[in-house]
Structures are given as structure tokens and as C-alpha cells.
C-alpha positions as CSV (number, residue, x, y, z in Angstrom):
1,X,0.0,0.0,0.0
2,X,2.8,2.5,1.0
3,X,6.4,2.0,-0.3
4,X,8.8,4.8,0.8
5,X,12.4,4.6,-0.3
6,X,15.3,7.0,0.8
7,X,12.9,9.9,1.2
8,X,14.5,13.2,2.3
9,X,13.5,16.8,2.7
10,X,16.0,19.7,3.3
11,X,15.4,23.4,3.8
12,X,18.8,25.0,3.0
13,X,21.2,23.5,5.6
14,X,18.4,22.1,7.7
15,X,17.4,18.5,7.1
16,X,13.8,17.9,8.2
17,X,13.6,14.3,7.0
18,X,16.7,12.2,6.3
19,X,16.8,9.2,4.0
20,X,13.9,7.3,5.5
21,X,12.5,4.0,4.1
22,X,9.5,1.9,5.1
23,X,6.6,-0.2,3.8
24,X,3.0,-0.4,5.0
25,X,0.8,-3.3,4.0
26,X,-2.8,-3.1,3.0
27,X,-5.4,-3.1,5.8
28,X,-3.0,-2.0,8.6
29,X,-3.3,0.8,11.1
30,X,0.2,2.4,11.5
31,X,1.2,4.7,14.3
32,X,3.7,7.3,13.2
33,X,5.3,8.7,16.3
34,X,7.9,11.3,17.1
35,X,8.5,14.4,19.3
36,X,7.8,17.9,18.1
37,X,10.0,18.8,15.2
38,X,10.9,15.1,14.5
39,X,9.8,15.2,10.8
40,X,6.3,13.6,11.2
41,X,4.2,16.3,9.5
42,X,6.8,16.9,6.9
43,X,6.8,13.2,6.0
44,X,3.0,13.1,5.9
45,X,2.9,16.2,3.6
46,X,5.3,14.5,1.2
47,X,3.2,11.3,1.2
48,X,0.1,13.3,0.4
49,X,1.8,15.2,-2.4
50,X,1.5,18.6,-0.7
51,X,5.3,18.9,-0.3
52,X,7.9,17.8,-2.9
53,X,10.9,15.8,-1.5
54,X,14.5,16.8,-2.0
55,X,15.3,13.2,-2.9
56,X,13.9,9.7,-2.7
57,X,10.6,8.2,-3.8
58,X,7.2,7.1,-2.5
59,X,4.3,5.1,-3.9
60,X,0.7,4.7,-2.7
61,X,-1.3,1.8,-4.1
62,X,1.2,1.5,-7.0
63,X,1.1,5.3,-7.9
64,X,4.2,7.3,-7.6
65,X,3.4,10.3,-5.3
66,X,5.4,12.7,-7.4
67,X,5.3,11.4,-11.0
68,X,1.6,10.5,-10.8
69,X,0.4,12.9,-8.1
70,X,-3.3,12.9,-9.3
71,X,-3.5,9.1,-9.4
72,X,-2.0,8.8,-5.9
73,X,-4.2,11.5,-4.4
74,X,-7.3,9.7,-5.6
75,X,-6.2,6.8,-3.3
76,X,-5.5,9.0,-0.3
77,X,-7.8,10.7,2.3
78,X,-5.8,13.3,4.3
79,X,-7.0,14.9,7.6
80,X,-4.5,17.6,8.7
81,X,-3.9,18.4,12.3
82,X,-5.9,21.6,12.0
83,X,-8.9,20.8,9.8
84,X,-9.7,23.8,7.6
85,X,-13.5,23.9,7.9
86,X,-15.8,26.7,6.8
87,X,-17.7,27.8,9.9
88,X,-20.6,29.5,8.0
89,X,-21.5,26.3,6.2
90,X,-23.8,23.5,7.4
91,X,-22.2,20.0,7.7
92,X,-23.9,18.5,4.7
93,X,-23.4,21.7,2.6
94,X,-19.7,21.6,3.4
95,X,-19.4,18.0,2.4
96,X,-21.2,18.6,-0.8
97,X,-18.8,21.4,-1.6
98,X,-15.8,19.2,-0.8
99,X,-17.2,16.4,-2.9
100,X,-17.5,18.7,-5.9
101,X,-13.8,19.7,-5.5
102,X,-12.9,16.1,-5.6
103,X,-14.8,15.6,-8.8
104,X,-17.8,13.7,-7.4
105,X,-21.2,14.5,-8.9
106,X,-24.9,13.5,-8.8
107,X,-25.9,10.2,-7.3
108,X,-22.3,9.2,-6.6
109,X,-21.7,12.3,-4.6
110,X,-25.0,11.9,-2.6
111,X,-24.3,8.3,-1.8
112,X,-20.7,8.9,-0.8
113,X,-21.7,11.8,1.4
114,X,-24.4,9.8,3.1
115,X,-22.1,6.9,3.7
116,X,-19.4,9.1,5.1
117,X,-21.8,10.9,7.5
118,X,-23.2,7.6,8.7
119,X,-19.8,6.2,9.3
120,X,-18.6,9.3,11.2
121,X,-21.8,9.7,13.2
122,X,-22.8,13.0,11.6
123,X,-26.3,12.3,10.2
124,X,-28.1,13.8,13.1
125,X,-26.0,17.0,12.9
126,X,-26.0,17.3,9.1
127,X,-28.1,20.5,9.1
128,X,-26.1,22.2,11.8
129,X,-23.7,25.1,11.2
130,X,-20.1,24.0,11.6
131,X,-19.4,26.9,13.9
132,X,-21.8,25.4,16.5
133,X,-20.1,22.0,16.6
134,X,-17.9,20.8,19.4
135,X,-14.2,20.0,18.7
136,X,-15.0,16.3,18.6
137,X,-17.7,16.8,15.9
138,X,-15.5,19.1,13.9
139,X,-12.9,16.3,13.8
140,X,-15.6,14.0,12.6
141,X,-16.4,16.4,9.8
142,X,-12.7,16.4,8.8
143,X,-12.8,12.6,8.8
144,X,-15.9,12.5,6.7
145,X,-14.2,14.9,4.2
146,X,-11.2,12.6,4.0
147,X,-13.5,9.6,3.3
148,X,-15.9,11.1,0.7
149,X,-14.0,9.8,-2.4
150,X,-13.5,6.3,-0.8
151,X,-9.7,6.3,-0.6
152,X,-7.7,3.2,0.1
153,X,-5.4,5.0,2.5
154,X,-6.3,7.4,5.3
155,X,-3.5,9.7,6.6
156,X,-4.6,11.3,9.9
157,X,-2.4,13.9,11.6
158,X,-3.1,14.3,15.3
159,X,-6.8,13.4,15.0
160,X,-7.4,13.5,18.7
161,X,-5.5,16.7,19.4
162,X,-7.4,19.0,21.8
163,X,-10.2,16.5,22.5
164,X,-11.5,15.5,26.0
165,X,-11.2,11.8,27.1
166,X,-14.7,10.9,26.0
167,X,-14.1,12.5,22.5
168,X,-10.8,10.7,22.3
169,X,-12.5,7.3,23.0
170,X,-15.1,8.1,20.4
171,X,-12.6,8.9,17.7
172,X,-10.4,5.9,18.7
173,X,-13.4,3.6,18.2
174,X,-14.2,5.3,14.8
175,X,-10.6,4.8,13.7
176,X,-10.8,1.1,14.6
177,X,-13.9,0.7,12.5
178,X,-12.3,2.5,9.6
179,X,-9.3,0.2,9.9
180,X,-11.6,-2.7,9.0
181,X,-11.9,-1.4,5.4
182,X,-8.9,1.1,5.0
183,X,-5.2,1.3,5.5
184,X,-4.6,4.0,8.1
185,X,-1.4,6.0,8.9
186,X,-1.9,7.8,12.2
187,X,0.3,10.5,13.6
188,X,-0.3,11.2,17.3
189,X,1.3,12.1,20.6
190,X,-1.0,10.0,22.7
191,X,1.0,6.8,23.0
192,X,-1.7,4.9,25.0
193,X,-4.0,5.4,22.0
194,X,-1.4,3.9,19.7
195,X,-1.0,0.8,21.9
196,X,-4.8,0.3,21.8
197,X,-5.3,1.1,18.1
198,X,-2.3,0.4,15.9
199,X,-1.0,-2.9,14.4
200,X,2.4,-1.4,13.7
201,X,4.5,1.6,14.9
202,X,7.2,3.7,13.3
203,X,9.2,6.0,15.6
204,X,11.0,9.0,14.0
205,X,13.3,11.5,15.6
206,X,15.5,14.2,14.1
207,X,14.3,13.2,10.7
208,X,15.4,9.6,11.0
209,X,13.5,6.3,11.8
210,X,14.6,5.0,15.2
211,X,12.5,1.9,15.4
212,X,9.7,0.0,13.7
213,X,7.5,-3.0,14.8
214,X,4.3,-3.9,16.5
215,X,3.6,-2.1,19.9
216,X,4.2,-5.5,21.6
217,X,7.5,-6.1,19.8
218,X,8.8,-2.7,20.7
219,X,7.7,-3.0,24.3
220,X,9.3,-6.5,24.6
221,X,12.6,-5.1,23.3
222,X,12.4,-2.6,26.1
223,X,11.6,-5.2,28.6
224,X,14.6,-7.2,27.4
225,X,16.8,-4.5,28.8
226,X,14.8,-4.4,32.1
227,X,14.0,-1.2,34.0
228,X,14.1,-0.6,37.8
229,X,12.9,2.5,39.6
230,X,14.4,3.5,42.9
231,X,13.9,6.6,45.1
232,X,16.5,7.4,47.7
233,X,17.8,10.3,49.8
234,X,21.4,10.7,48.7
235,X,23.7,13.0,46.7
236,X,22.7,12.6,43.0
237,X,26.2,12.4,41.6
238,X,27.5,10.0,44.1
239,X,24.4,7.7,43.9
240,X,24.4,7.7,40.1
241,X,28.0,6.7,40.0
242,X,27.5,4.0,42.5
243,X,24.5,2.5,40.7
244,X,26.4,2.6,37.4
245,X,29.1,0.4,38.8
246,X,26.7,-2.4,39.8
247,X,26.9,-5.6,37.8
248,X,24.4,-5.9,34.8
249,X,23.5,-2.1,34.9
250,X,23.4,-0.7,31.4
251,X,22.3,2.9,32.1
252,X,21.4,5.1,35.0
253,X,18.8,7.9,34.3
254,X,18.1,10.7,36.8
255,X,14.3,11.3,36.7
256,X,14.2,14.3,39.1
257,X,13.5,15.1,42.7
258,X,10.4,15.1,45.0
259,X,11.4,17.2,48.0
260,X,14.5,15.4,49.4
261,X,13.9,12.2,47.4
262,X,15.8,11.6,44.2
263,X,14.3,9.2,41.6
264,X,16.4,7.0,39.3
265,X,15.5,4.7,36.4
266,X,18.1,2.0,36.0
267,X,18.2,-0.1,32.8
268,X,19.7,-3.6,33.3
269,X,20.7,-6.5,31.1
270,X,18.2,-9.0,29.7
271,X,17.1,-11.6,32.2
272,X,18.7,-9.9,35.2
273,X,17.1,-8.3,38.3
274,X,19.5,-6.1,40.3
275,X,17.0,-5.1,43.0
276,X,18.9,-7.1,45.6
277,X,22.2,-5.5,44.7
278,X,20.5,-2.0,44.8
279,X,19.0,-2.8,48.1
280,X,22.3,-4.0,49.5
281,X,24.1,-0.9,48.2
282,X,21.6,1.5,49.7
283,X,21.9,-0.3,53.1
284,X,25.7,-0.2,52.9
285,X,25.7,3.5,52.1
286,X,22.9,4.2,54.6
287,X,20.8,5.9,52.0
288,X,17.1,6.0,53.0
289,X,15.0,4.3,50.3
290,X,11.3,4.9,49.6
291,X,10.7,3.0,46.3
292,X,12.3,0.0,44.7
293,X,10.4,-1.9,42.0
294,X,10.8,-3.6,38.6
295,X,9.0,-1.5,36.0
296,X,6.5,-2.9,33.5
297,X,7.5,-1.3,30.2
298,X,5.0,0.6,28.0
299,X,5.2,2.1,24.5
300,X,5.8,5.4,26.2
301,X,9.0,4.0,27.8
302,X,10.2,2.9,24.4
303,X,9.4,6.3,22.9
304,X,11.2,8.2,25.7
305,X,14.2,6.0,25.6
306,X,14.6,6.3,21.8
307,X,14.0,10.1,21.6
308,X,15.5,11.5,24.9
309,X,18.3,13.9,24.4
310,X,20.2,13.5,27.7
């Protein structure tokens, strides 16, 4: 469905996206993750044909994004982070307008609009002015717009941005339903939603792909390293150096302070558990200890570990 090869985008001396390659199979929901400025939106804009690359190539459903832009765009439904709606139009009126822009007419347009409204839960608000809609329903209108021409691929940029928990759950369920009949590429900061929604994850940082795999595969790789959290009262520098010398410790991360308590995350080798050594060390040094537990890794831990700058 998506085939990206050595795609790059440079602005003068700044490289926004650097030589990335990946493939996405048909019928998958893909989470595209990265911190602010990582190159997510730039990549999505190149895939949708809104932004030309500096080098590399990309195909959607067999159509080259740049050599056959029109053919590729017919296969793509794109919902940007800030959906550009017309507040003075009614929902159905706006979707009719968008259908005309996409070359849909007559019975085909009416049927497609009706199906998109049904799927996105908009039928009961079809006569309402867009300016009266909640943020959640405005997002639904943006999704319906992306669906009108029945694309094979949906590209959604931060679809739950600014929504409350109930609205997020509603949009999540809608994306899952859409995933039954579409390939979806989803850019979001809400990692819990990715774990619950996506089949596959791509993590990008500083314009480069840092990891790919299913959420479970990425979390299992993190678990393989092992992570232990400890809170103690001690000099940060001295404690960090002491922990770092323990057998099987790979990395010591200072997580901050809570009053007089300093919190560390300690990454250890696969198949090891250094809690006894940590406990013995704190007793030997007479450091008061408040917390010592082995951490169950999440996709958020994977994301932070791959993109942290310290």
C-alpha cells in the first residue's frame, strides 16, 4: 500500500527528513510517532503530495506520489492536524462542496456523502452550522471529508488533538472501525491510543527512523533491557556513579526530585534483576530508600528512551 524509499527533505542547511524508508501493508493501522520537530508532519505532507521531496521516492497503491500525483491523491484521504473547515456552512453543505472539489457529482456524490456521514456519526447534525459543533464533531467532519472519495489510504495527523477523554475514546473507536476497510497512517502524541489502536509503529526523531515494529514487539525489546525504579535520599552524583558500577547495569537515568527524594530509572541487562544489589548498596551507604520496583515497560518508555536527548 505504501512504499517509501530513501525519502529526504531539506530546507537550506536544515534536514527535516533524512533518507527514510518503510513499507506499509494493506489493511494495517500504522502509528507514526515522534517528538515535536521530528519530521512527522513533513513526511505526511510529502506522502500526500502537498510537499515535494528533496530526494527519494514514495508510492501509494502503485502510484508514484510525485510522478503520478493525481492518481496517488485519488487513493489518499488526508486529515491535517488543524482541519480547515468553513464555519458559516452547514455540515452536509460543506461535504457537498468538498465532494465537488474532488470531482464527485450527482448520485455518486450523494451516496458517498451519506455513507461518510453515517460512518462518522454526523447524520443527526447534518443541518447544523459547523461553527456550532464541538471540537470532537469538527474532527468527525474532517474525517468524513477525507472519506468522501472512498480512498484506500487514510492519513490522519493528530486526529485526537485537543479532545477530551470521551471524545478521544469516540474517535479511537471510529478509527478502529475505519481500519476494517482502510489502511490508516496515524500520527499522534497519545501513546496509549497507539497501543490500543495500531498494528504497527514507526518512531521517527531528528528526521530519522529510530524503530519499527508492532507495539508489543517494541515493548518486549524494552523489557529485554529491564528497568528498575528507585527513590532514595542521597547525593545525586554519588548515587548515580555507585549504581552505574553495579553488575548488569546498562544505564542510570536521573528522573528528578520530589522534596528530598531523588528518583532514578536503572536499565539492566536482559534476564537480570538487580534489585537485591541495589537494596544492599543503599543499606551499605545508609541511604534512606522509599521506592524499589521492577517496571513494566510501555510504549511510552520505548518512545522516551529512543528520543530522549540527555
